[in-house]
C-alpha positions as CSV (number, residue, x, y, z in Angstrom):
1,M,81.7,114.1,103.9
2,I,79.5,113.0,106.7
3,A,75.8,113.5,106.1
4,D,72.4,112.1,107.0
5,G,72.0,109.0,104.8
6,R,68.2,109.1,105.2
7,A,67.9,112.5,103.5
8,E,66.5,112.4,100.0
9,Q,69.2,112.2,97.2
10,I,71.9,113.1,99.8
11,V,74.8,111.8,97.7
12,L,73.8,113.8,94.6
13,R,73.2,116.9,96.7
14,A,76.6,116.6,98.4
15,V,78.4,116.0,95.0
16,A,76.6,119.1,93.6
17,G,78.2,121.1,96.4
18,E,75.1,121.7,98.5
19,P,76.1,122.2,102.2
20,V,74.3,119.0,103.5
21,G,76.8,117.8,106.0
22,T,80.3,118.1,107.3
23,H,83.0,118.1,104.7
24,F,86.5,117.1,105.6
25,L,89.3,118.2,103.4
26,P,92.3,115.8,102.8
27,T,95.5,116.6,104.6
28,G,98.9,115.9,103.2
29,D,99.9,114.7,99.8
30,R,99.0,111.3,98.2
31,L,102.2,109.7,99.4
32,E,101.6,110.7,103.0
33,S,98.0,109.5,102.7
34,R,99.2,106.1,101.4
35,R,101.6,105.8,104.3
36,R,98.9,106.5,106.8
37,Y,96.7,103.9,105.1
38,L,99.5,101.3,105.5
39,L,99.7,102.1,109.3
40,S,96.0,102.0,109.8
41,G,95.8,98.5,111.1
42,L,95.4,96.6,107.8
43,P,95.8,92.8,108.2
44,V,99.4,91.8,107.7
45,R,99.7,88.6,105.6
46,G,103.3,87.8,106.1
47,R,106.8,88.8,107.0
48,I,110.0,89.4,105.1
49,V,113.3,89.3,107.0
50,I,116.1,91.5,105.6
51,D,119.8,91.8,106.1
52,D,121.6,94.7,107.8
53,G,122.5,96.3,104.5
54,A,119.0,96.4,103.3
55,A,117.8,97.7,106.7
56,R,120.3,100.6,106.6
57,A,119.2,101.4,103.0
58,L,115.6,101.5,104.0
59,E,116.2,103.6,107.2
60,H,118.8,106.0,106.0
61,D,118.4,106.3,102.3
62,H,114.6,105.7,102.1
63,T,115.1,103.2,99.3
64,S,112.9,100.4,98.0
65,L,113.3,96.8,99.2
66,L,115.3,94.9,96.6
67,P,115.4,91.1,96.5
68,V,119.2,91.1,97.2
69,G,118.5,92.2,100.8
70,V,115.9,89.5,101.6
71,L,117.0,86.7,103.9
72,E,113.8,84.9,104.7
73,V,110.1,84.9,103.8
74,N,107.3,83.9,106.2
75,G,103.6,83.5,105.5
76,D,101.4,82.9,102.5
77,F,100.9,86.3,101.0
78,Q,100.0,87.3,97.5
79,R,101.1,90.2,95.3
80,G,99.5,93.4,96.7
81,D,99.2,92.1,100.2
82,V,100.5,94.0,103.3
83,V,103.6,92.5,104.9
84,S,105.9,93.3,107.8
85,V,109.6,93.9,107.1
86,L,111.8,92.6,109.9
87,A,115.5,93.5,110.5
88,G,118.1,91.9,112.8
89,A,116.8,90.1,115.8
90,G,113.2,90.3,114.6
91,R,112.9,94.1,114.9
92,H,109.8,95.4,113.0
93,L,111.3,97.9,110.7
94,A,108.6,98.7,108.2
95,T,105.2,97.7,106.7
96,G,104.6,97.6,103.0
97,I,102.6,96.3,100.0
98,T,104.6,93.6,98.2
99,N,105.0,93.4,94.4
100,Y,105.5,89.6,94.6
101,A,103.8,86.7,96.3
102,A,105.6,84.8,99.1
103,D,106.6,81.9,96.8
104,D,108.1,84.3,94.3
105,V,110.0,86.3,97.0
106,A,111.4,83.0,98.3
107,L,112.7,82.2,94.8
108,I,114.3,85.6,94.2
109,R,115.6,86.4,97.7
110,G,119.3,87.2,97.6
111,L,119.3,87.9,93.8
112,R,120.0,91.1,92.0
113,S,116.9,92.7,90.5
114,D,118.1,92.0,86.9
115,R,117.7,88.3,87.6
116,I,114.0,88.4,88.6
117,A,112.5,87.8,85.1
118,E,114.8,84.9,84.2
119,T,114.2,83.3,87.6
120,L,110.4,83.7,87.7
121,G,109.5,84.0,84.0
122,H,107.8,87.3,84.8
123,E,108.4,90.5,86.7
124,Y,106.4,93.2,88.4
125,G,109.3,95.6,88.9
126,D,112.8,95.6,90.3
127,E,111.6,95.9,93.9
128,V,110.1,93.4,96.3
129,I,108.4,96.5,97.9
130,H,108.6,99.9,96.2
131,R,109.5,102.8,98.5
132,N,106.2,104.5,97.8
133,N,104.4,101.4,99.2
134,L,106.7,101.2,102.3
135,V,106.4,103.0,105.6
136,L,109.0,102.8,108.4
137,V,107.5,102.1,111.8
């Protein structure tokens, strides 16, 4: 909704359905909206370099990024930050929201997902980046 913020009780009037401005309906589903959000120029806090097998899985099977495919971690990102996913020769393959901080990813890189909890003492899921929080570029 775009409306004149100087008008009296504009937010309440808009919520009540009064035609006080221009209303934009959402396009696409929630997943598509999330992917657009990830590509909207958010600040990238780090990089995760992955092996060829993980790159193929992301590109062709649209899977999540698992720790077993992680080769290298760069940057000082936290859980929930946006990171770039790089494939061979530094090719920017994807952008996503990570489930783990950089220090944690460095500890679990190369491991199977069932070893996350024993290695870290906690877990936030089997994936470094869940496929719903990952968009190929």
